[in-house]
C-alpha positions as CSV (number, residue, x, y, z in Angstrom):
1,M,105.5,138.9,80.4
2,V,104.5,135.9,82.5
3,T,104.9,136.5,86.3
4,D,106.4,134.0,88.8
5,P,103.0,133.5,90.5
6,Q,101.5,132.7,87.1
7,T,104.3,130.2,86.3
8,A,103.9,128.6,89.7
9,C,100.2,128.1,89.1
10,F,100.9,126.7,85.7
11,E,103.3,124.2,87.2
12,A,100.7,123.1,89.7
13,G,98.2,122.5,86.8
14,I,100.8,120.4,84.9
15,K,101.4,118.2,88.0
16,F,97.7,117.7,88.6
17,G,97.1,116.8,84.9
18,T,100.0,114.3,85.0
19,L,98.8,112.8,88.3
20,Y,95.2,112.3,87.3
21,H,95.7,111.2,83.7
22,Q,98.7,109.0,84.4
23,F,96.9,107.0,87.2
24,A,93.2,107.2,86.3
25,G,92.2,103.6,85.4
26,T,94.8,102.0,87.5
27,P,93.4,98.8,89.2
28,V,93.0,99.5,92.9
29,S,91.9,97.5,95.9
30,P,91.9,98.0,99.6
31,D,95.0,95.9,99.8
32,S,96.9,98.0,97.2
33,A,95.6,101.5,98.1
34,R,98.5,102.5,100.4
35,S,101.2,101.5,98.0
36,L,99.4,103.2,95.1
37,E,99.1,106.4,97.2
38,R,102.9,106.3,97.8
39,A,103.7,105.5,94.1
40,M,101.5,108.4,92.9
41,A,103.0,110.9,95.3
42,E,106.6,109.8,94.7
43,A,106.1,109.9,90.9
44,I,104.8,113.5,90.9
45,E,107.4,114.7,93.5
46,N,110.0,113.9,90.9
47,Q,108.8,116.8,88.7
48,P,110.5,120.2,88.9
49,Y,109.3,122.7,91.6
50,C,107.2,120.1,93.4
51,E,107.8,120.4,97.1
52,S,105.2,117.8,98.4
53,V,102.3,115.7,97.3
54,S,99.8,113.9,99.5
55,V,97.5,111.3,97.9
56,H,94.7,109.8,100.0
57,I,92.6,107.0,98.6
58,L,89.2,107.0,100.2
59,D,88.7,103.6,101.8
60,G,85.0,104.1,102.4
61,A,84.3,105.0,98.8
62,L,86.4,102.2,97.5
63,E,84.8,99.6,99.8
64,A,81.3,100.9,98.8
65,E,82.2,100.4,95.1
66,L,83.5,96.9,95.7
67,A,80.5,95.9,97.8
68,E,78.4,95.9,94.7
69,S,80.9,94.2,92.5
70,A,81.9,90.6,91.8
71,A,85.6,91.8,91.5
72,D,87.9,92.5,94.3
73,Y,89.3,95.7,92.7
74,T,88.1,98.6,90.7
75,E,89.6,101.3,88.5
76,L,91.0,104.4,90.2
77,T,89.0,107.6,89.5
78,G,88.8,111.0,91.1
79,R,85.9,109.9,93.3
80,F,88.2,107.6,95.2
81,M,91.0,110.1,96.1
82,E,91.9,113.4,97.6
83,V,95.1,115.1,96.6
84,E,97.1,118.0,98.0
85,M,100.2,119.5,96.4
86,E,102.7,122.2,97.2
87,I,104.7,123.8,94.4
88,D,107.6,126.3,94.9
89,Y,108.7,128.3,91.9
90,E,111.2,131.1,92.4
91,G,110.0,131.6,96.0
92,V,106.3,131.6,95.1
93,R,104.5,128.8,97.0
94,V,101.3,127.4,95.5
95,R,99.1,125.1,97.5
96,T,96.5,123.1,95.7
97,R,94.0,120.3,96.3
98,M,91.7,118.0,94.4
99,E,88.3,116.9,95.9
100,M,85.0,115.8,94.4
101,E,82.5,118.6,93.9
102,D,79.1,117.8,92.3
103,G,80.4,114.5,91.0
104,Y,83.5,116.0,89.4
105,P,87.2,115.8,90.6
106,L,87.8,119.5,91.0
107,M,91.4,120.6,91.1
108,E,91.8,124.0,92.7
109,L,94.3,126.6,94.0
110,V,94.1,126.9,97.8
111,S,96.7,129.7,98.1
112,V,99.4,131.5,96.2
113,E,102.0,133.1,98.5
């Protein structure tokens, strides 16, 4: 039998997979970063059990990428963003985050309460 905490963690994983794979590759520039952050968060918050999503596109990393490019935009990848989510399933609250670790966008559980 699957427990409520296990289901809450599964729901968090589904939301991270959706967020990352739906938006990876989206064209992003410094001018569009804030609106893209909002669109990503609002899209994921539509999903069941999602209490909150915070997406932060890292301006410094984005600007460094564009400094070496002839284009004025690049493709969104995990190295350009930090994400936090809070899921509530049957009273079990799961907090998660995504940050770069050793060049990889690591999605991890912060707490299960």
